[in-house]
C-alpha positions as CSV (number, residue, x, y, z in Angstrom):
1,M,-1.1,9.4,-32.2
2,P,-4.2,11.7,-32.5
3,T,-7.2,10.8,-30.4
4,K,-10.5,9.8,-31.9
5,A,-14.1,10.3,-31.0
6,I,-16.6,7.6,-31.9
7,G,-16.1,7.1,-35.6
8,Q,-14.1,10.3,-36.4
9,A,-10.7,11.9,-35.7
10,I,-10.4,14.6,-33.2
11,P,-7.9,17.4,-34.0
12,S,-4.7,17.3,-31.9
13,Q,-4.9,21.1,-31.5
14,V,-7.9,23.6,-31.4
15,S,-8.0,25.0,-35.0
16,Q,-9.7,28.3,-34.1
17,M,-11.1,28.8,-30.7
18,N,-14.4,30.8,-30.4
19,V,-15.9,32.7,-27.5
20,F,-18.1,29.9,-26.4
21,Q,-15.3,27.4,-26.3
22,A,-13.1,29.9,-24.4
23,A,-15.9,30.5,-21.9
24,V,-16.4,26.8,-21.3
25,L,-12.7,26.1,-21.0
26,G,-12.4,29.0,-18.6
27,M,-15.1,27.6,-16.5
28,V,-13.4,24.2,-16.5
29,Q,-10.1,25.8,-15.5
30,G,-11.7,27.8,-12.7
31,M,-13.7,24.9,-11.3
32,T,-10.7,22.5,-11.2
33,E,-7.6,24.7,-10.6
34,F,-7.8,24.7,-6.8
35,I,-9.8,21.5,-6.4
36,P,-7.3,18.5,-6.2
37,I,-8.4,16.9,-9.5
38,S,-6.0,18.6,-12.0
39,S,-7.2,21.5,-14.1
40,T,-4.7,20.8,-17.0
41,A,-6.0,17.2,-17.3
42,H,-9.7,18.4,-17.3
43,L,-9.0,21.2,-19.9
44,K,-7.5,18.6,-22.3
45,V,-10.0,15.8,-21.6
46,V,-13.1,18.1,-21.9
47,S,-11.8,19.9,-25.0
48,V,-10.9,16.6,-26.7
49,A,-14.1,14.9,-25.7
50,L,-16.1,17.7,-27.2
51,G,-14.1,17.4,-30.4
52,W,-12.3,20.7,-30.1
53,G,-8.8,19.3,-29.8
54,D,-6.0,20.1,-27.2
55,P,-6.3,23.7,-26.1
56,G,-2.4,23.7,-25.7
57,V,0.0,24.7,-23.0
58,A,-0.1,28.5,-23.8
59,F,-3.9,28.9,-23.6
60,T,-4.0,26.8,-20.5
61,A,-1.3,28.8,-18.7
62,V,-2.7,32.2,-19.8
63,I,-6.2,31.6,-18.5
64,Q,-4.7,30.5,-15.2
65,L,-4.1,34.2,-14.7
66,G,-7.8,34.5,-14.1
67,S,-7.4,31.9,-11.3
68,I,-4.6,34.0,-9.8
69,A,-6.8,37.1,-9.8
70,A,-9.4,35.0,-7.9
71,V,-7.0,33.7,-5.3
72,L,-5.6,37.2,-4.7
73,W,-9.1,38.5,-4.3
74,Y,-10.1,35.8,-1.9
75,F,-7.0,35.8,0.2
76,W,-6.3,39.6,0.1
77,G,-6.6,39.9,3.8
78,D,-4.2,37.0,4.5
79,L,-1.7,38.3,1.9
80,S,-1.8,41.8,3.4
81,Q,-1.3,40.6,6.9
82,L,1.6,38.3,5.7
83,S,3.2,41.2,3.8
84,K,3.0,43.5,6.8
85,G,4.5,40.8,9.0
86,V,7.4,40.3,6.6
87,V,8.2,44.0,6.4
88,S,8.0,44.3,10.2
89,A,10.2,41.2,10.7
90,I,12.8,42.6,8.3
91,G,12.7,46.0,9.9
92,K,13.3,44.4,13.3
93,S,15.7,41.7,12.0
94,D,13.3,39.2,13.5
95,Y,14.0,36.4,11.0
96,Q,12.3,33.8,13.3
97,S,9.0,35.6,12.9
98,Q,6.3,33.1,11.6
99,D,5.2,35.5,8.9
100,F,8.8,35.8,7.6
101,R,9.4,32.1,7.7
102,I,6.1,31.3,5.9
103,A,6.9,33.8,3.2
104,L,10.4,32.4,2.9
105,G,8.9,28.9,2.7
106,I,6.6,30.0,-0.1
107,G,9.6,31.6,-1.9
108,L,11.8,28.5,-1.6
109,G,8.9,26.3,-2.4
110,T,8.4,28.1,-5.7
111,I,11.9,27.3,-6.9
112,P,11.4,23.6,-7.8
113,I,8.5,24.1,-10.1
114,V,10.1,27.1,-11.8
115,F,13.4,25.1,-12.2
116,F,11.7,22.1,-13.8
117,G,9.4,24.3,-15.8
118,L,12.4,26.1,-17.3
119,L,14.1,22.7,-18.1
120,I,11.0,21.6,-20.0
121,K,10.8,25.0,-21.8
122,I,14.4,24.7,-22.9
123,F,14.7,21.0,-23.7
124,V,11.2,20.0,-24.6
125,P,10.1,22.8,-26.9
126,D,7.2,20.7,-28.4
127,Y,5.7,19.9,-25.0
128,D,2.2,20.3,-26.4
129,H,2.7,17.0,-28.1
130,S,4.8,15.3,-25.4
131,P,3.8,11.8,-24.3
132,L,3.4,13.3,-20.8
133,R,0.3,15.2,-22.1
134,S,-1.3,12.1,-23.7
135,L,-4.6,10.9,-22.3
136,P,-3.2,7.6,-21.0
137,A,-0.5,9.5,-19.2
138,I,-3.1,11.8,-17.6
139,A,-5.2,8.8,-16.6
140,I,-2.3,7.0,-14.9
141,A,-1.2,10.2,-13.1
142,S,-4.7,10.7,-11.8
143,I,-4.9,7.2,-10.5
144,V,-1.5,7.3,-8.8
145,M,-2.3,10.6,-7.2
146,A,-5.6,9.3,-5.9
147,I,-3.8,6.5,-4.2
148,L,-1.2,8.8,-2.7
149,L,-4.0,11.2,-1.4
150,G,-5.8,8.1,0.0
151,V,-2.6,7.1,1.9
152,A,-2.1,10.7,3.2
153,E,-5.7,10.7,4.4
154,R,-5.1,7.4,6.2
155,I,-1.8,8.2,8.0
156,G,-1.9,12.0,8.3
157,S,-2.4,13.2,11.9
158,R,-4.3,16.4,10.8
159,K,-3.4,18.2,14.0
160,R,-1.6,21.3,12.7
161,D,-3.5,24.5,11.8
162,F,-2.4,27.6,10.0
163,D,-0.8,29.2,13.0
164,R,1.6,26.3,13.3
165,L,3.0,26.5,9.7
166,D,6.7,27.0,9.2
167,M,9.3,27.5,6.5
168,Q,9.9,23.7,5.9
169,D,6.2,23.3,5.1
170,G,6.6,25.6,2.2
171,V,9.8,23.8,1.0
172,W,8.2,20.3,1.2
173,M,5.0,21.3,-0.4
174,G,7.0,23.2,-3.0
175,L,8.8,20.0,-4.0
176,A,5.4,18.3,-4.2
177,Q,4.1,21.2,-6.3
178,A,6.8,20.5,-8.9
179,M,5.1,17.2,-9.7
180,A,2.2,19.1,-11.2
181,I,4.3,19.7,-14.4
182,V,2.9,16.4,-15.4
183,P,-0.8,16.8,-16.4
184,G,-3.1,14.8,-14.3
185,V,-1.1,15.2,-11.1
186,S,-2.8,18.4,-10.1
187,R,-0.9,21.2,-8.4
188,S,-3.4,21.6,-5.6
189,G,-3.7,17.8,-5.4
190,S,0.0,17.2,-4.9
191,T,0.4,20.0,-2.4
192,I,-2.7,19.1,-0.4
193,T,-1.5,15.5,-0.3
194,A,2.0,16.7,0.9
195,G,0.3,18.9,3.5
196,L,-1.7,15.9,4.9
197,F,1.4,13.8,5.0
198,M,3.0,16.6,7.1
199,G,0.1,16.5,9.6
200,L,-1.8,19.6,8.5
201,E,-5.6,19.9,8.8
202,W,-7.6,19.6,5.7
203,A,-8.6,23.3,5.4
204,T,-5.1,24.4,6.4
205,A,-3.5,22.2,3.7
206,A,-5.8,23.7,1.1
207,R,-5.4,27.3,2.3
208,F,-1.6,27.0,2.3
209,S,-1.7,25.2,-1.1
210,F,-3.5,28.2,-2.6
211,L,-1.0,30.7,-1.2
212,L,1.9,28.6,-2.3
213,G,0.5,28.4,-5.8
214,I,0.3,32.2,-6.4
215,P,3.9,32.7,-7.5
216,A,4.1,29.6,-9.6
217,I,0.9,30.0,-11.4
218,T,1.6,33.8,-11.9
219,I,5.0,33.1,-13.4
220,A,3.8,30.4,-15.7
221,G,0.9,32.5,-16.9
222,L,3.0,35.6,-17.5
223,V,5.7,33.6,-19.3
224,E,3.1,32.1,-21.7
225,F,1.3,35.4,-22.0
226,V,4.5,37.1,-23.2
227,G,5.0,34.2,-25.6
228,V,1.4,34.7,-26.9
229,L,2.1,38.4,-27.5
230,K,5.3,37.6,-29.2
231,D,4.1,34.8,-31.4
232,G,0.5,35.8,-31.9
233,M,-2.7,34.5,-30.4
234,G,-2.6,31.2,-32.4
235,S,-5.8,29.3,-32.1
236,A,-7.3,31.5,-29.4
237,G,-7.5,35.1,-30.6
238,L,-7.7,38.2,-28.2
239,I,-11.4,38.2,-27.5
240,P,-11.7,34.5,-26.7
241,L,-8.6,34.8,-24.5
242,I,-10.2,37.6,-22.5
243,V,-13.4,35.7,-22.2
244,G,-11.5,32.6,-21.0
245,L,-9.7,34.8,-18.4
246,I,-12.9,36.3,-17.0
247,S,-14.7,32.9,-16.9
248,S,-11.6,31.3,-15.2
249,G,-11.5,34.1,-12.6
250,V,-15.2,33.9,-11.7
251,F,-15.4,30.1,-11.4
252,S,-12.0,30.0,-9.6
253,Y,-13.3,32.3,-6.8
254,L,-16.4,30.2,-6.4
255,A,-14.3,27.0,-6.3
256,I,-12.0,28.4,-3.6
257,A,-14.8,29.5,-1.4
258,W,-16.6,26.2,-1.7
259,L,-13.5,24.0,-1.1
260,I,-12.4,26.0,2.0
261,R,-15.9,25.6,3.5
262,F,-16.1,21.9,2.4
263,L,-12.8,20.9,3.9
264,Q,-13.6,22.5,7.3
265,S,-15.9,19.5,8.0
266,H,-15.2,16.9,5.3
267,S,-12.2,14.7,4.2
268,T,-10.8,14.5,0.7
269,L,-12.5,11.1,0.1
270,I,-14.8,12.5,-2.6
271,F,-11.7,13.7,-4.6
272,I,-9.9,10.4,-4.2
273,L,-12.9,8.5,-5.6
274,Y,-13.4,11.0,-8.4
275,R,-9.8,10.8,-9.5
276,L,-9.9,7.0,-9.6
277,I,-13.1,7.1,-11.7
278,F,-11.7,9.9,-13.9
279,G,-8.5,8.0,-14.5
280,V,-10.1,4.6,-15.1
281,G,-12.7,6.2,-17.3
282,I,-10.1,7.8,-19.6
283,L,-8.3,4.4,-19.9
284,V,-11.6,2.6,-20.8
285,W,-12.5,5.3,-23.3
286,Q,-9.1,5.0,-24.9
287,I,-9.3,1.2,-25.1
288,S,-12.9,1.3,-26.4
289,T,-11.9,3.7,-29.2
290,G,-8.9,1.6,-30.2
291,L,-6.2,4.0,-29.2
């Protein structure tokens, strides 16, 4: 059922995206991709609330490439060191090397979300209009994940730093990452929550979440980008898409830098409260508009 604003219907899909809309949605994507509050949920809610309609899975995934550019830029030193460590470990057949095991964990941790993403691509071709992307579903997912993050905050030991990561951390966080296929769950939210459950420090959980997300977000963005090139730009158009990518990249970098600094001395309580308010707010909005 299409959503409604006060007194008028909101289109279920953006009819023709302009540069301003793309820049705003790119900003929303960048500010929320790596913060544990769900970028997909905010892209849809902001777009619908402004009367623009659902930006759709393709546009959402493609502008995530801007976020990938940002995380590669920010973590280039870590990635270079990790890559050199992996090459050295393979050359020495030292498969117990921490760099090798972390890289292997990231690789194995990427499999679940790719697997379930392919299943949805094959068996749910009209995912843009799936009940999982409805506003009530997003609200419920946001509330549930807020509760889980709160439990992780409560019982997590937060004693392990980045130097104590291992392969199984990537595997378990990768399984949690697969939950992010449901809008409102948040890829960073689910992985940071899993990291806290496993005893990681706040900043370490966030940092590893960002690294783990690189393959998954890149694959999703490239697959959708190929689809856009094949099927046409749809509601976006080439120029708005480029603007959305640039906007996403800039604000993603700023969000990463801020979150890493923030979690060095703060808990995730602010995100727990925000997710609860966000989810409840959507449900109240839906009820008040008679949906």
